[in-house]
C-alpha positions as CSV (number, residue, x, y, z in Angstrom):
1,M,0.0,0.0,0.0
2,A,1.1,3.5,-0.6
3,L,1.2,5.8,2.4
4,W,2.2,9.5,2.3
5,I,4.9,10.0,4.9
6,G,6.2,13.4,4.1
7,E,9.8,12.3,3.4
8,H,10.9,15.8,2.7
9,L,10.9,16.3,6.5
10,M,13.1,13.3,7.5
11,K,16.5,11.7,7.2
12,P,16.8,9.4,4.2
13,T,16.3,6.2,6.2
14,L,13.4,7.3,8.3
15,P,10.6,7.2,5.7
16,A,11.3,3.5,4.9
17,L,11.4,2.6,8.5
18,L,8.1,4.4,9.3
19,T,6.4,2.9,6.2
20,A,7.5,-0.6,7.2
21,A,6.4,-0.1,10.8
22,L,2.9,1.2,9.9
23,A,2.4,-1.5,7.3
24,S,3.4,-4.3,9.6
25,S,0.9,-3.0,12.3
26,L,-1.9,-2.9,9.8
27,L,-1.2,-6.3,8.5
28,A,-1.2,-7.6,12.1
29,V,-4.7,-6.3,12.6
30,A,-6.2,-7.9,9.4
31,P,-7.2,-11.5,9.8
32,A,-5.6,-14.1,7.5
33,S,-8.7,-14.2,5.4
34,A,-8.5,-10.5,4.6
35,T,-7.6,-9.7,1.1
36,A,-5.1,-7.0,0.0
37,A,-7.8,-5.6,-2.3
38,E,-9.9,-4.2,0.6
39,E,-9.9,-0.4,0.1
40,G,-9.0,2.2,2.6
41,I,-6.7,0.2,4.8
42,G,-4.2,2.5,6.5
43,Q,-6.2,5.6,5.4
44,P,-8.2,8.2,7.4
45,G,-12.0,7.9,7.5
46,E,-14.6,10.1,6.1
47,H,-14.1,12.9,8.7
48,N,-10.5,11.9,9.6
49,A,-11.8,12.3,13.2
50,I,-12.5,10.2,16.2
51,T,-16.1,10.0,15.1
52,D,-15.2,7.7,12.3
53,V,-15.1,5.0,14.9
54,P,-18.6,3.5,15.2
55,G,-20.3,4.4,18.4
56,V,-18.4,7.7,19.1
57,H,-20.0,11.2,19.4
58,V,-18.2,14.5,20.2
59,G,-19.6,17.8,21.6
60,Q,-17.7,21.0,22.2
61,V,-18.5,24.4,23.7
62,Q,-16.3,27.4,24.5
63,S,-16.0,31.1,25.1
64,D,-13.1,33.3,24.0
65,T,-14.9,36.5,25.0
66,A,-12.9,38.2,27.8
67,P,-12.5,37.4,30.6
68,F,-13.1,33.8,29.4
69,L,-10.7,31.7,27.3
70,T,-11.7,28.2,28.0
71,G,-14.1,25.4,27.1
72,T,-15.3,21.8,27.4
73,T,-15.1,18.8,25.0
74,V,-17.1,15.6,25.5
75,I,-16.5,12.2,23.9
76,Y,-19.8,10.4,24.3
77,T,-20.6,6.7,23.6
78,P,-24.3,6.0,23.5
79,E,-23.6,2.4,24.5
80,M,-21.6,2.1,27.7
81,S,-18.0,1.2,26.6
82,V,-15.0,-0.5,28.1
83,A,-12.4,2.1,29.1
84,S,-9.1,2.5,30.9
85,V,-6.5,5.2,31.4
86,D,-2.7,5.8,31.7
87,Q,-1.5,9.0,33.4
88,R,2.2,9.9,33.1
89,G,2.6,13.6,33.7
90,G,3.6,15.0,37.1
91,A,0.7,17.3,37.7
92,P,-2.7,15.9,36.6
93,A,-6.2,17.3,37.0
94,T,-8.3,14.2,36.7
95,K,-11.6,12.6,38.0
96,E,-12.9,9.1,38.3
97,T,-9.7,7.5,36.9
98,D,-9.5,4.8,39.6
99,L,-12.8,3.4,38.3
100,L,-11.0,2.5,35.1
101,S,-8.4,0.2,36.6
102,P,-8.8,-3.5,35.5
103,L,-8.7,-4.3,39.2
104,N,-12.0,-2.5,39.8
105,S,-15.5,-3.6,38.9
106,N,-16.8,-0.6,36.9
107,P,-18.2,-2.0,33.7
108,G,-17.4,1.0,31.4
109,V,-18.0,4.7,30.7
110,N,-20.8,6.7,29.2
111,A,-18.6,9.7,28.3
112,I,-15.2,11.2,28.9
113,Q,-14.5,14.9,29.4
114,L,-11.4,16.7,28.0
115,G,-11.7,20.2,29.4
116,G,-10.2,23.5,30.3
117,S,-10.1,25.3,33.6
118,S,-7.9,22.8,35.4
119,M,-9.2,21.3,38.6
120,Y,-12.1,23.8,38.7
121,G,-13.3,22.6,35.3
122,L,-13.8,19.1,36.5
123,S,-17.1,20.3,37.9
124,A,-18.3,20.5,34.3
125,T,-18.7,16.7,34.4
126,N,-21.7,17.3,36.8
127,G,-23.6,18.8,33.8
128,I,-22.7,15.8,31.6
129,I,-23.8,13.4,34.3
130,R,-27.1,15.2,34.6
131,W,-27.7,15.1,30.9
132,L,-27.0,11.4,30.9
133,E,-29.2,10.8,33.9
134,D,-32.1,12.6,32.2
135,R,-31.7,10.2,29.3
136,G,-31.6,7.2,31.6
137,E,-28.0,6.3,30.7
138,G,-25.6,4.9,33.3
139,V,-25.1,2.0,35.6
140,P,-28.6,0.8,36.7
141,L,-29.3,1.5,40.4
142,G,-32.8,0.1,40.6
143,S,-35.4,2.5,42.1
144,A,-32.6,5.1,42.5
145,G,-32.2,5.5,38.8
146,V,-28.8,5.3,37.1
147,A,-25.2,6.3,37.8
148,P,-23.6,7.8,34.7
149,I,-19.8,7.2,34.5
150,V,-17.9,10.2,33.2
151,P,-14.1,10.3,33.9
152,A,-12.3,13.5,33.0
153,A,-9.0,15.2,32.6
154,D,-8.5,19.0,32.2
155,I,-5.7,21.2,31.0
156,Y,-4.3,24.2,32.9
157,D,-5.5,27.3,31.1
158,L,-6.4,29.5,34.1
159,N,-6.1,33.3,33.8
160,R,-5.3,33.2,30.0
161,G,-8.4,35.2,29.2
162,G,-8.0,37.8,31.9
163,D,-9.7,36.4,35.0
164,P,-8.7,33.2,36.8
165,K,-12.3,32.8,38.0
166,A,-13.7,32.8,34.5
167,R,-13.9,29.0,34.2
168,T,-16.2,26.2,33.2
169,S,-18.9,24.7,35.3
170,A,-21.7,22.2,35.2
171,E,-23.6,24.4,32.8
172,W,-20.8,24.1,30.3
173,G,-20.7,20.3,30.5
174,Y,-24.5,20.1,30.0
175,L,-24.3,22.3,26.9
176,A,-21.3,20.3,25.5
177,A,-23.2,17.0,26.0
178,E,-26.2,18.5,24.2
179,A,-24.0,19.4,21.3
180,T,-22.6,15.8,20.8
181,T,-22.8,14.3,17.3
182,D,-21.2,11.6,15.3
183,G,-20.4,13.9,12.4
184,P,-17.4,16.1,11.5
185,V,-15.3,17.5,14.4
186,R,-14.1,21.1,14.6
187,Q,-10.4,21.5,15.4
188,G,-8.1,24.2,16.6
189,S,-8.8,26.7,19.3
190,V,-12.2,25.3,20.3
191,G,-13.8,23.3,23.1
192,G,-11.5,22.2,25.8
193,G,-8.5,23.5,23.7
194,T,-9.7,27.1,23.6
195,G,-7.1,28.3,26.1
196,A,-4.4,25.7,25.1
197,R,-0.8,26.5,24.4
198,G,1.9,24.3,23.0
199,G,5.2,25.5,24.3
200,G,5.1,29.2,23.3
201,L,2.4,28.7,20.6
202,R,-1.4,29.0,20.6
203,S,-2.7,25.4,20.4
204,G,-5.9,23.5,20.7
205,V,-7.9,20.4,19.8
206,G,-6.9,17.9,17.2
207,T,-8.4,14.6,16.0
208,A,-7.6,11.8,13.4
209,S,-8.6,8.3,12.4
210,T,-7.2,5.2,10.7
211,Y,-8.9,2.3,9.1
212,L,-7.3,-1.1,9.9
213,G,-9.3,-3.3,7.7
214,D,-12.0,-5.9,8.4
215,G,-14.3,-3.1,9.8
216,I,-11.9,-2.1,12.6
217,W,-11.2,1.6,13.2
218,V,-8.9,3.6,15.5
219,G,-9.4,7.2,16.3
220,A,-7.8,9.8,18.6
221,M,-8.7,13.2,20.0
222,V,-6.3,15.4,21.9
223,I,-5.9,18.8,23.6
224,V,-2.3,19.9,23.1
225,N,-1.1,22.0,26.0
226,P,2.4,20.8,26.9
227,A,5.3,22.5,28.8
228,G,7.4,21.2,25.9
229,S,7.1,22.0,22.2
230,P,5.7,20.3,19.1
231,V,8.3,22.1,17.0
232,D,11.6,20.6,16.0
233,P,14.3,23.2,16.7
234,L,16.5,21.9,13.9
235,D,14.2,23.2,11.1
236,C,11.1,24.4,12.9
237,S,8.9,21.6,11.4
238,L,6.3,19.9,13.4
239,Y,7.3,16.5,14.8
240,G,3.9,15.0,14.2
241,V,3.6,15.9,10.5
242,R,6.0,13.2,9.6
243,Y,3.5,10.5,10.5
244,G,0.8,11.8,8.2
245,V,-1.2,9.4,6.0
246,G,-3.6,9.8,3.1
247,G,-2.4,13.2,2.1
248,E,-3.8,14.9,5.2
249,F,-0.8,17.2,5.4
250,D,-0.5,17.9,1.6
251,G,0.9,21.3,1.0
252,Y,2.8,21.5,4.3
253,Q,6.4,22.9,3.9
254,V,9.3,23.1,6.2
255,P,9.4,26.8,7.3
256,S,11.9,29.1,5.5
257,A,15.2,29.6,7.2
258,E,14.3,33.3,7.8
259,E,11.2,32.4,9.7
260,C,12.9,29.6,11.6
261,H,15.6,32.0,12.9
262,S,13.2,34.9,13.8
263,E,12.5,36.2,17.3
264,D,8.9,34.8,17.1
265,S,10.4,31.4,16.3
266,A,12.7,31.5,19.3
267,A,9.8,32.3,21.6
268,A,7.7,29.5,20.0
269,Q,10.3,26.8,20.7
270,Q,10.8,27.6,24.3
271,M,9.2,25.6,27.0
272,S,6.1,27.2,28.5
273,E,6.8,30.1,30.8
274,E,4.1,28.7,33.0
275,S,4.8,26.0,35.5
276,L,1.5,24.1,34.9
277,N,0.5,22.4,31.6
278,T,-0.9,19.1,30.3
279,T,-1.7,17.2,27.1
280,I,-4.8,15.0,27.4
281,A,-6.2,12.6,24.9
282,V,-8.7,9.8,24.1
283,V,-7.9,6.9,21.8
284,V,-10.8,4.7,20.7
285,T,-11.3,1.5,18.7
286,N,-14.4,-0.5,17.8
287,A,-12.5,-3.7,18.2
288,P,-13.8,-5.4,21.4
289,L,-11.2,-5.1,24.2
290,E,-11.1,-6.3,27.7
291,K,-10.4,-3.7,30.3
292,A,-6.7,-4.7,30.7
293,A,-6.2,-4.4,26.9
294,A,-7.8,-0.9,27.0
295,Q,-5.3,0.1,29.7
296,R,-2.4,-1.3,27.6
297,M,-3.7,0.7,24.6
298,S,-3.8,3.9,26.6
299,G,-0.2,3.3,27.8
300,N,1.1,2.6,24.2
301,A,-0.6,5.8,23.0
302,H,1.7,7.9,25.2
303,D,4.4,6.9,22.6
304,G,2.4,9.0,20.1
305,M,2.7,12.0,22.5
306,A,6.4,11.4,22.8
307,R,6.9,11.4,19.1
308,A,5.0,14.6,18.5
309,I,6.1,16.7,21.6
310,Y,9.5,17.2,23.3
311,P,10.0,17.2,26.2
312,I,7.0,15.3,27.3
313,H,5.7,13.9,30.7
314,T,7.4,16.6,32.7
315,L,6.7,17.3,36.4
316,S,4.8,20.4,35.2
317,D,2.5,18.3,32.9
318,G,-0.5,16.2,33.7
319,D,-0.3,14.1,30.5
320,T,-3.2,11.6,30.5
321,V,-4.6,9.2,27.8
322,F,-7.9,7.4,28.0
323,A,-8.5,4.4,25.8
324,V,-12.1,3.2,24.9
325,S,-13.5,0.2,23.1
326,T,-16.9,0.5,21.6
327,G,-16.8,-3.0,20.1
328,E,-19.2,-5.9,20.9
329,G,-18.5,-9.6,21.1
330,E,-15.7,-11.7,22.6
331,P,-13.1,-9.2,23.8
332,L,-9.5,-9.4,22.8
333,Q,-7.3,-10.3,25.8
334,I,-3.7,-9.4,26.5
335,N,-2.9,-12.8,28.0
336,D,-4.3,-14.8,25.0
337,P,-1.4,-15.4,22.5
338,A,-4.0,-15.8,19.7
339,D,-5.0,-12.2,20.2
340,S,-1.5,-10.7,20.5
341,R,-0.9,-10.0,16.8
342,Q,-4.2,-8.1,16.4
343,L,-3.8,-6.2,19.7
344,N,-0.3,-5.0,18.8
345,G,-1.6,-3.7,15.5
346,I,-4.4,-1.7,17.3
347,F,-2.0,-0.4,19.9
348,N,0.5,0.8,17.3
349,A,-2.2,2.4,15.2
350,G,-3.5,4.3,18.3
351,S,-0.1,5.7,19.0
352,T,0.5,6.9,15.4
353,T,-3.0,8.3,15.1
354,L,-2.5,10.3,18.2
355,S,0.8,11.8,16.8
356,R,-1.2,12.9,13.7
357,A,-3.9,14.4,15.9
358,I,-1.4,16.5,17.8
359,A,0.0,17.9,14.6
360,K,-3.5,18.8,13.4
361,A,-4.3,20.5,16.6
362,V,-1.2,22.8,16.3
363,L,-1.9,23.5,12.6
364,S,-5.6,24.3,13.2
365,A,-5.0,26.7,16.0
366,E,-5.4,30.5,15.4
367,S,-3.6,33.4,17.0
368,H,-5.4,35.2,19.8
369,D,-4.7,38.4,21.9
370,G,-1.0,38.4,21.0
371,R,-0.4,34.7,21.4
372,L,0.8,33.5,17.9
373,S,-0.2,30.3,16.3
374,Y,2.2,28.0,14.4
375,C,0.9,29.1,11.0
376,D,1.3,32.8,11.9
377,T,4.8,32.2,13.3
378,Y,5.8,30.2,10.2
379,P,3.4,31.3,7.4
380,S,5.5,29.6,4.7
381,A,4.7,26.2,6.3
382,C,1.0,26.6,6.0
383,A,0.6,28.8,2.9
384,D,-0.4,25.9,0.6
385,M,-2.7,24.0,3.0
386,P,-6.3,24.9,2.1
387,Q,-7.5,22.0,4.2
388,L,-6.8,24.0,7.4
389,E,-10.0,26.1,6.8
390,E,-12.0,22.9,6.7
391,W,-10.5,21.6,9.9
392,R,-11.3,24.9,11.7
393,T,-14.9,25.1,10.5
394,A,-16.0,21.5,10.3
395,G,-18.9,20.4,12.6
396,E,-20.4,22.6,15.3
397,A,-18.8,24.1,18.4
398,P,-21.3,26.6,19.9
399,D,-20.1,29.5,22.0
400,V,-21.4,29.6,25.6
401,T,-23.6,32.7,25.7
402,R,-25.5,34.1,28.7
403,P,-28.9,33.0,27.4
404,E,-27.6,29.4,26.8
405,F,-25.9,29.4,30.2
406,E,-29.1,30.4,31.9
407,R,-31.1,27.8,30.0
408,A,-28.6,25.1,31.1
409,R,-28.7,26.4,34.7
410,R,-32.5,26.0,34.8
411,A,-32.1,22.5,33.3
412,L,-29.7,21.6,36.1
413,E,-32.0,22.7,38.9
414,Q,-32.4,20.2,41.7
415,T,-34.8,19.6,44.5
416,P,-34.2,22.6,46.8
417,V,-33.1,22.2,50.4
418,P,-36.0,23.1,52.8
419,A,-35.7,26.7,54.2
420,P,-35.0,27.2,57.9
421,G,-38.5,28.8,58.3
422,A,-40.4,25.9,56.7
423,R,-43.8,25.4,58.2
424,N,-43.7,24.0,61.7
425,A,-46.7,21.8,61.0
426,A,-44.6,19.9,58.5
427,L,-42.0,19.3,61.1
428,E,-44.5,18.0,63.6
429,T,-46.0,15.6,61.1
430,G,-42.5,14.3,60.1
431,A,-42.9,15.4,56.5
432,S,-39.4,16.9,56.5
433,D,-38.0,13.4,56.8
434,R,-39.6,12.3,53.5
435,G,-37.5,12.2,50.4
436,D,-39.9,14.5,48.5
437,S,-40.3,17.0,51.3
438,A,-38.1,19.7,49.8
439,A,-40.3,19.9,46.7
440,A,-43.5,19.6,48.6
441,L,-43.0,22.1,51.5
442,P,-43.6,25.8,51.1
443,V,-40.9,28.0,52.5
444,A,-41.3,30.8,55.0
445,G,-43.6,33.6,53.8
446,D,-45.7,31.3,51.5
447,A,-49.4,31.9,51.6
448,G,-51.7,29.3,53.1
449,G,-53.2,28.1,56.4
450,G,-55.5,31.0,56.9
451,A,-58.9,30.9,58.5
452,P,-61.8,29.8,56.2
453,G,-63.2,32.7,54.4
454,G,-60.4,35.1,55.5
455,P,-57.1,36.3,53.9
456,A,-54.4,33.6,53.7
457,G,-52.4,33.4,56.8
458,S,-54.7,35.7,58.8
459,L,-55.9,35.1,62.4
460,D,-59.2,36.5,63.8
461,P,-58.6,37.3,67.5
462,A,-62.4,37.3,68.1
463,A,-62.6,33.7,67.0
464,L,-59.8,32.5,69.2
465,T,-60.3,31.3,72.8
466,A,-57.7,32.0,75.4
467,G,-56.6,28.4,75.1
468,S,-56.1,28.8,71.4
469,L,-54.0,31.9,71.9
470,A,-51.8,30.1,74.4
471,A,-51.3,27.2,71.9
472,V,-50.3,29.7,69.2
473,G,-47.8,31.3,71.5
474,V,-46.2,27.9,72.4
475,T,-46.0,27.0,68.8
476,L,-44.3,30.2,67.9
477,L,-41.8,29.8,70.7
478,L,-41.0,26.2,69.5
479,G,-40.7,27.4,65.9
480,A,-38.2,30.1,67.0
481,F,-36.2,27.6,69.0
482,V,-36.0,25.2,66.0
483,A,-35.0,28.0,63.7
484,L,-32.2,29.0,66.1
485,R,-31.0,25.4,66.4
486,R,-30.9,25.1,62.6
487,R,-28.7,28.2,62.3
488,R,-26.0,26.9,64.6
489,P,-22.8,26.4,62.6
490,G,-22.1,23.1,64.4
491,V,-25.0,21.4,62.7
492,V,-24.4,22.4,59.1
493,A,-23.6,19.3,57.0
494,L,-20.9,19.7,54.4
495,S,-19.9,17.1,51.8
């Protein structure tokens, strides 16, 4: 098969080695009965995106309106899918990763978040979880409903839009989940990659896919935000471009010597001036994998990061890769020798596909507020790449506006906690202990309970006996006592 490797970027022996390595991995995946005539083996899919893998949807939202420069990306699988994770950076911001260990009983995931806003942005998963809950998707809990499983990893992008408290929340996750589709995926400075930087360059989201034959696909999605750089200092080319297939990087040129030795270039090749970074990714296949095989796939995919970024996995990074299998049927197992050949092919393809996605993220990014992109730093490299506009505009990535945020906030409303002044009668009858009491009880100041025929809440002194007045006085005293007790700091429950 003929694969475009971009040999103009490499030493004379490297193209042949890469071609042989990729070809051998693809042959390993195809069963013995597969014919060489099958079309598309080793090539990208229709969208050259993670959504080419059957059973994968992507949704993204963001805001680059000051003081915001952040967003959320969701990889959603309508059918709960086997997943695992491998984390190698020294400063991760992650959630629910322990569930993905092969040692634990969790059956799979409903979605994975790749987001911005660092540890604060992990709260966006609450919106994704609510969206899934409303659809009845998650681990069944009987009468309690479902438990949606949504692991997450976020990049550090705080304060890049002007305010460190301008960050994502549950509303952002809900809107991103609503936006999920199995169609084209927008790349560049969108979604969770809106505030991303690669070394000294503006960066973002990238995605790619590879067909392995016999109906098996591998896809990758990444947010590139490393302390290191995706740029080779020898000639200012992108490391990841040399792994391109199917003409995806047609038109790319090694930057001119003048551009490569400019002041902008020197700044672009430096490690990030910040001490906190992270590159996060998801690799997916529709081959059925056991959980241990998914973990192995996530670990191998880190090789793809190491090929496209240098240095990688520093103490300032939180580099994390999730691996997902959407396949059905008998899972491939890492301790079954009969499965080894196919698994090795899938793992190797995942690694290379991730390298390509990293290069696409950097090429798709656009300059913002003085932070230059790769293509603006080295315009000669990108001048003949009309496909960049397609990558930057494909699919949907809605901006988070105030009306949409408020709509999501209303959708996320929960049963309210009873107010301290809730009706005493409810306390006396024990209604406050019922699970639906918060929705049922009126709060202090609500109308109701008045004398028949009179204004709500009114009392007619002429109609009350002395005993009734005494009873009312005792009730009011008890109510005040209860209210004071509830306001004591020592009895406030925090979780």
